[in-house]
C-alpha positions as CSV (number, residue, x, y, z in Angstrom):
1,X,-68.6,50.8,-74.6
2,X,-72.1,51.4,-75.7
3,X,-73.9,54.3,-74.2
4,X,-77.2,53.8,-72.3
5,X,-80.3,54.5,-74.4
6,X,-81.4,58.1,-74.0
7,X,-84.9,59.6,-74.2
8,X,-86.1,60.6,-77.6
9,X,-86.0,64.3,-76.8
10,X,-84.8,66.7,-74.2
11,X,-87.4,69.2,-73.1
12,X,-87.0,72.5,-74.9
13,X,-85.1,75.1,-72.9
14,X,-85.7,78.9,-72.8
15,X,-84.9,80.5,-76.2
16,X,-84.6,77.0,-77.7
17,X,-81.2,76.1,-76.1
18,X,-80.4,72.5,-75.8
19,X,-79.7,71.2,-72.2
20,X,-76.1,71.7,-71.3
21,X,-75.5,74.2,-74.1
22,X,-75.2,77.4,-72.1
23,X,-71.4,77.4,-72.0
24,X,-70.8,76.0,-75.5
25,X,-70.2,78.3,-78.6
26,X,-73.3,78.8,-80.8
27,X,-73.6,77.0,-84.1
28,X,-72.8,79.3,-87.1
29,X,-75.9,81.0,-88.3
30,X,-78.0,80.3,-85.1
31,X,-77.4,83.6,-83.3
32,X,-80.8,84.9,-84.4
33,X,-83.8,84.6,-82.0
34,X,-85.9,81.6,-82.7
35,X,-88.8,79.8,-81.0
36,X,-87.3,77.0,-79.0
37,X,-89.4,74.3,-80.5
38,X,-88.7,75.2,-84.1
39,X,-84.9,75.5,-83.5
40,X,-84.8,72.1,-81.7
41,X,-86.9,70.6,-84.5
42,X,-84.5,72.0,-87.1
43,X,-81.5,70.5,-85.3
44,X,-83.3,67.2,-85.0
45,X,-83.9,67.1,-88.8
46,X,-80.3,67.9,-89.5
47,X,-79.1,65.0,-87.4
48,X,-81.8,62.6,-88.7
49,X,-81.6,63.1,-92.4
50,X,-78.0,63.4,-93.4
51,X,-77.2,59.7,-92.8
52,X,-77.0,57.3,-95.7
53,X,-75.6,53.8,-95.4
54,X,-72.4,53.2,-93.4
55,X,-71.2,56.7,-94.1
56,X,-74.3,58.2,-92.6
57,X,-73.0,57.9,-89.0
58,X,-70.3,60.4,-89.8
59,X,-72.8,63.2,-90.6
60,X,-75.2,62.1,-87.9
61,X,-72.7,63.7,-85.5
62,X,-72.8,67.0,-87.2
63,X,-73.9,68.9,-84.0
64,X,-71.0,67.5,-82.1
65,X,-68.6,68.7,-84.8
66,X,-69.7,72.3,-84.2
67,X,-68.8,71.9,-80.5
68,X,-65.1,71.6,-80.9
69,X,-64.2,71.5,-84.6
70,X,-60.8,73.3,-84.1
71,X,-59.7,70.2,-82.1
72,X,-61.0,67.8,-84.6
73,X,-59.7,68.9,-88.0
74,X,-56.4,67.1,-87.4
75,X,-58.2,63.8,-87.2
76,X,-59.5,63.8,-90.8
77,X,-57.5,62.0,-93.5
78,X,-58.0,63.2,-97.0
79,X,-57.1,62.8,-100.7
80,X,-56.7,65.7,-103.2
81,X,-58.8,64.5,-106.0
82,X,-57.9,67.3,-108.4
83,X,-54.2,66.6,-108.0
84,X,-54.7,62.8,-108.4
85,X,-57.1,62.9,-111.3
86,X,-56.2,66.1,-113.2
87,X,-58.5,67.9,-115.5
88,X,-60.0,65.0,-117.4
89,X,-63.2,64.8,-115.4
90,X,-66.9,65.4,-116.1
91,X,-68.0,69.0,-115.7
92,X,-69.6,70.0,-112.4
93,X,-73.4,70.2,-112.4
94,X,-75.0,73.6,-112.5
95,X,-77.7,75.0,-110.3
96,X,-76.5,73.6,-107.0
97,X,-77.0,69.8,-107.5
98,X,-74.3,67.7,-105.8
99,X,-72.9,64.2,-106.2
100,X,-71.1,62.5,-103.3
101,X,-69.5,59.1,-103.5
102,X,-70.0,57.2,-100.2
103,X,-67.5,54.4,-99.6
104,X,-67.1,51.7,-97.0
105,X,-63.9,49.7,-97.5
106,X,-62.9,46.3,-96.2
107,X,-59.3,47.4,-95.4
108,X,-57.9,45.7,-92.4
109,X,-56.1,48.8,-91.2
110,X,-56.7,49.2,-87.5
111,X,-58.8,46.0,-87.2
112,X,-56.0,43.6,-86.3
113,X,-57.1,41.4,-89.2
114,X,-60.6,40.9,-87.7
115,X,-62.3,41.9,-91.0
116,X,-61.4,41.3,-94.6
117,X,-59.3,38.2,-93.7
118,X,-58.1,36.4,-96.7
119,X,-58.3,39.5,-98.9
120,X,-55.1,40.9,-100.4
121,X,-55.4,44.7,-100.0
122,X,-58.5,46.8,-99.5
123,X,-61.7,46.7,-101.5
124,X,-64.6,49.1,-101.8
125,X,-67.0,46.9,-100.0
126,X,-69.8,49.5,-100.1
127,X,-70.3,52.1,-102.8
128,X,-73.2,54.5,-103.1
129,X,-73.6,57.6,-105.3
130,X,-75.7,60.2,-103.4
131,X,-77.2,62.7,-105.8
132,X,-78.7,65.8,-104.1
133,X,-81.0,67.8,-106.4
134,X,-80.6,71.5,-106.9
135,X,-83.3,72.3,-104.3
136,X,-81.5,70.2,-101.7
137,X,-84.9,68.8,-100.8
138,X,-84.7,65.5,-102.7
139,X,-82.1,62.9,-103.3
140,X,-81.3,59.7,-105.1
141,X,-78.9,57.0,-103.8
142,X,-77.5,54.5,-106.4
143,X,-75.8,51.5,-104.9
144,X,-73.1,50.0,-107.1
145,X,-72.6,46.2,-106.6
146,X,-69.0,45.5,-105.8
147,X,-69.1,42.5,-108.1
148,X,-70.1,44.5,-111.1
149,X,-67.8,44.0,-114.1
150,X,-66.7,47.4,-115.4
151,X,-64.1,49.0,-117.7
152,X,-61.6,50.3,-115.1
153,X,-59.6,53.3,-116.3
154,X,-55.9,53.8,-115.8
155,X,-55.3,55.2,-112.3
156,X,-52.5,56.8,-110.3
157,X,-51.3,54.6,-107.4
158,X,-51.2,56.2,-104.0
159,X,-47.5,55.3,-103.6
160,X,-46.5,56.7,-107.0
161,X,-46.7,55.4,-110.6
162,X,-49.9,54.3,-112.3
163,X,-52.0,51.2,-112.8
164,X,-53.1,50.3,-116.3
165,X,-56.8,50.2,-117.2
166,X,-58.6,46.9,-117.5
167,X,-61.7,45.6,-119.2
168,X,-64.2,43.4,-117.4
169,X,-62.6,44.3,-114.0
170,X,-64.6,43.9,-110.8
171,X,-65.7,47.3,-109.6
172,X,-64.2,47.0,-106.1
173,X,-60.8,46.3,-107.6
174,X,-60.5,50.0,-108.4
175,X,-60.0,50.7,-104.7
176,X,-57.3,48.0,-104.4
177,X,-55.5,49.4,-107.5
178,X,-55.5,53.1,-106.7
179,X,-57.5,53.8,-103.5
180,X,-60.4,56.2,-103.4
181,X,-59.2,58.4,-106.2
182,X,-59.3,55.4,-108.6
183,X,-62.8,54.5,-107.4
184,X,-64.0,58.1,-108.0
185,X,-62.5,58.0,-111.5
186,X,-64.2,54.7,-112.2
187,X,-67.5,56.0,-111.1
188,X,-67.1,59.2,-113.1
189,X,-66.3,57.2,-116.2
190,X,-69.3,54.9,-115.7
191,X,-71.8,57.6,-115.0
192,X,-70.6,60.8,-116.7
193,X,-71.2,62.5,-113.3
194,X,-68.5,64.5,-111.5
195,X,-68.2,63.5,-107.9
196,X,-68.1,66.7,-105.9
197,X,-67.0,64.9,-102.8
198,X,-66.3,61.5,-101.4
199,X,-66.7,60.1,-97.8
200,X,-65.2,56.8,-96.7
201,X,-65.5,55.1,-93.3
202,X,-63.5,52.2,-92.0
203,X,-64.9,49.1,-90.2
204,X,-63.4,49.8,-86.8
205,X,-64.8,53.3,-86.7
206,X,-68.3,52.2,-88.0
207,X,-68.5,49.7,-85.1
208,X,-67.5,52.2,-82.5
209,X,-69.9,54.9,-83.7
210,X,-72.9,52.5,-83.6
211,X,-71.9,51.6,-80.0
212,X,-71.6,55.3,-79.0
213,X,-75.1,56.0,-80.5
214,X,-76.5,53.2,-78.3
215,X,-77.2,50.7,-81.0
216,X,-79.6,50.6,-83.9
217,X,-83.1,49.2,-83.7
218,X,-84.6,47.0,-86.4
219,X,-87.0,44.1,-87.0
220,X,-86.2,40.9,-88.9
221,X,-89.1,39.3,-90.7
222,X,-87.2,36.1,-90.9
223,X,-84.1,34.7,-89.2
224,X,-80.8,35.6,-90.7
225,X,-77.7,33.5,-90.2
226,X,-74.4,34.0,-92.1
227,X,-71.4,32.0,-90.9
228,X,-69.1,34.2,-93.0
229,X,-70.0,37.5,-91.4
230,X,-70.9,36.0,-88.0
231,X,-74.4,37.4,-88.0
232,X,-77.1,35.3,-86.3
233,X,-80.5,36.9,-85.7
234,X,-83.8,35.4,-84.9
235,X,-87.0,36.7,-86.4
236,X,-88.3,39.7,-84.3
237,X,-87.1,42.9,-82.8
238,X,-83.5,43.6,-82.1
239,X,-81.2,46.4,-81.0
240,X,-77.9,45.8,-82.8
241,X,-74.6,46.9,-81.3
242,X,-71.7,48.0,-83.4
243,X,-70.4,44.4,-84.0
244,X,-73.8,43.1,-85.1
245,X,-74.4,46.2,-87.3
246,X,-71.1,45.6,-89.0
247,X,-71.9,42.0,-89.6
248,X,-75.3,43.0,-91.0
249,X,-74.0,45.4,-93.6
250,X,-71.4,42.7,-94.6
251,X,-73.8,39.8,-94.8
252,X,-74.5,38.3,-98.2
253,X,-74.6,34.5,-97.8
254,X,-77.5,34.6,-95.3
255,X,-80.0,36.4,-97.5
256,X,-81.4,36.3,-101.0
257,X,-79.4,34.4,-103.6
258,X,-76.1,34.8,-101.6
259,X,-74.8,37.5,-104.0
260,X,-73.9,41.1,-103.3
261,X,-77.4,42.1,-104.4
262,X,-78.9,40.7,-101.2
263,X,-76.4,42.5,-99.1
264,X,-77.2,45.8,-100.8
265,X,-80.9,45.4,-99.8
266,X,-79.8,44.9,-96.2
267,X,-77.6,48.0,-96.4
268,X,-80.5,50.1,-97.8
269,X,-82.8,48.8,-95.0
270,X,-80.2,49.5,-92.4
271,X,-80.1,53.1,-93.7
272,X,-83.7,53.5,-92.6
273,X,-83.1,52.0,-89.2
274,X,-80.1,54.3,-88.8
275,X,-82.2,57.3,-89.6
276,X,-84.8,56.2,-87.0
277,X,-82.0,55.9,-84.4
278,X,-80.6,59.3,-85.3
279,X,-84.1,60.7,-84.7
280,X,-84.0,59.3,-81.2
281,X,-80.6,60.6,-80.2
282,X,-79.8,64.3,-79.7
283,X,-76.0,64.7,-79.5
284,X,-76.5,68.4,-78.8
285,X,-78.1,67.6,-75.5
286,X,-74.9,65.9,-74.0
287,X,-71.6,67.7,-74.6
288,X,-69.5,64.7,-73.5
289,X,-71.3,62.4,-75.9
290,X,-71.2,65.0,-78.7
291,X,-67.4,65.3,-78.4
292,X,-67.0,61.5,-78.2
293,X,-69.1,61.0,-81.3
294,X,-67.3,63.8,-83.2
295,X,-63.9,62.6,-82.2
296,X,-64.6,59.0,-83.3
297,X,-66.3,60.1,-86.5
298,X,-63.4,62.3,-87.6
299,X,-60.9,59.6,-86.8
300,X,-62.9,57.1,-88.8
301,X,-63.3,58.8,-92.1
302,X,-61.3,59.9,-95.2
303,X,-62.6,62.6,-97.4
304,X,-61.5,64.6,-100.4
305,X,-59.3,67.6,-99.4
306,X,-62.1,70.1,-100.0
307,X,-64.2,68.5,-97.4
308,X,-61.5,67.7,-94.9
309,X,-62.5,69.9,-91.9
310,X,-65.1,69.5,-89.2
311,X,-66.6,72.9,-90.2
312,X,-67.0,71.8,-93.8
313,X,-68.6,68.5,-92.7
314,X,-71.0,70.5,-90.6
315,X,-71.7,72.7,-93.6
316,X,-72.5,69.6,-95.7
317,X,-74.9,68.4,-93.0
318,X,-76.7,71.8,-93.1
319,X,-76.9,71.5,-96.9
320,X,-78.7,68.1,-96.5
321,X,-80.9,69.4,-93.7
322,X,-84.2,69.3,-95.6
323,X,-83.9,65.8,-97.2
324,X,-86.2,63.2,-95.6
325,X,-86.3,59.5,-96.3
326,X,-89.6,60.0,-98.0
327,X,-87.9,62.3,-100.5
328,X,-85.1,59.9,-101.2
329,X,-85.1,57.2,-103.9
330,X,-82.8,54.3,-103.1
331,X,-81.9,51.9,-105.9
332,X,-79.3,49.5,-107.2
333,X,-77.5,50.1,-110.5
334,X,-79.5,48.0,-113.0
335,X,-77.5,44.8,-113.6
336,X,-77.9,41.2,-114.8
337,X,-76.0,38.1,-113.9
338,X,-72.9,37.3,-115.9
339,X,-73.6,34.1,-117.9
340,X,-70.0,33.0,-117.6
341,X,-69.8,33.6,-113.8
342,X,-72.8,33.6,-111.6
343,X,-70.8,35.5,-108.9
344,X,-70.5,38.5,-111.1
345,X,-73.0,41.0,-112.6
346,X,-73.0,43.2,-115.7
347,X,-74.5,46.6,-116.0
348,X,-77.7,46.7,-118.2
349,X,-76.4,49.4,-120.6
350,X,-79.8,51.0,-121.6
351,X,-81.2,50.9,-118.1
352,X,-78.0,52.1,-116.5
353,X,-77.9,55.0,-119.0
354,X,-81.4,55.9,-117.9
355,X,-80.3,56.2,-114.3
356,X,-77.1,58.2,-115.0
357,X,-78.8,60.5,-117.6
358,X,-81.6,61.3,-115.2
359,X,-79.1,62.3,-112.5
360,X,-76.9,64.3,-115.0
361,X,-80.0,66.3,-115.8
362,X,-81.0,66.5,-112.2
363,X,-84.3,64.7,-112.8
364,X,-85.9,61.8,-110.9
365,X,-84.8,58.3,-112.0
366,X,-87.6,56.8,-114.1
367,X,-89.6,54.2,-112.2
368,X,-89.1,51.6,-115.0
369,X,-85.3,52.0,-115.1
370,X,-84.8,49.0,-112.7
371,X,-87.7,46.9,-113.9
372,X,-85.4,44.4,-115.8
373,X,-82.6,44.4,-113.2
374,X,-81.9,41.5,-111.0
375,X,-81.1,44.0,-108.2
376,X,-83.9,45.5,-106.0
377,X,-85.9,42.4,-106.5
378,X,-87.6,40.4,-103.8
379,X,-88.4,41.4,-100.2
380,X,-85.7,42.3,-97.8
381,X,-85.8,40.3,-94.5
382,X,-85.6,43.6,-92.6
383,X,-88.0,46.3,-91.6
384,X,-86.6,49.4,-89.9
385,X,-87.3,51.2,-86.7
386,X,-88.4,48.2,-84.6
387,X,-88.1,48.8,-80.8
388,X,-85.9,46.3,-79.1
């Protein structure tokens, strides 16, 4: 059930303590004396700026994870990437830069068939490469269209054995063939970037997390109606609950040219709305809500084994503390329509290489890298942060 909307901020308490925090253990590293306003502001930034796309909700509950992480570690499912992929991987970046693959799958596990109906197996419905620069003050997010035709490498299957590689395979088939490890391997082959971590969220958990946050505010410039996802919004301001938010990030037929490219624009706009919502909600101010958010988050995600604890997720949230939306470049992998199948797209080799080369060298993606792409074109029907 959705929580009631809460005030934007609790008043600062003596010594900077959040309301209701007197009997809770301190966050690691916060034992030092700090002015109340600056500590509360820092916590707010941490909760606001670590959320990207569907997976952002997981890290938006970082404060709650600190509250009872010993009870939450058992919730987190994980994959040992090193064991699954072996040593044939790109070298890790130097200087502190990080690459994290964010996944949202259309697996029907736990959904009683409500989502992904008619789909055999799971697919990587949402895939974003989050590159954090060595200063941990700037980031780039590259969305990979699920309909992109790629050279898929041979991958180990989760149940044993291996799946052969394939040319001109849809990108999202990598998840169906070999789960998250195969998707990581496919992205690493495409980009030459080593994925330090991956985070995946399921549909059921995504929906529940949005409801527990009290919904997400956004404004639609035009009406959006998609019979396939079930989304129907008039032009104007809305507060979307979990079901509507899930329909929004899955919508493709009601926007743009009906391809996955229009959906990616919706997802990127939803990121901004989500950040605004995380700004307005302070899980540290309500222990019960903190625990509920953290419990739902840790039950809803799968990570690599190196990240599979609530404490490490909190550490990642701290690492991303200083990254603001204004310091984040969001783009779609440069692609063009496949002349043989309008429902598929092909990477633009030169432009895609510009993107990946920039990230490998921890540099900003050149502004002209996406100029010839059919992605990131046109105006999204959404604007973020509208008050319902």
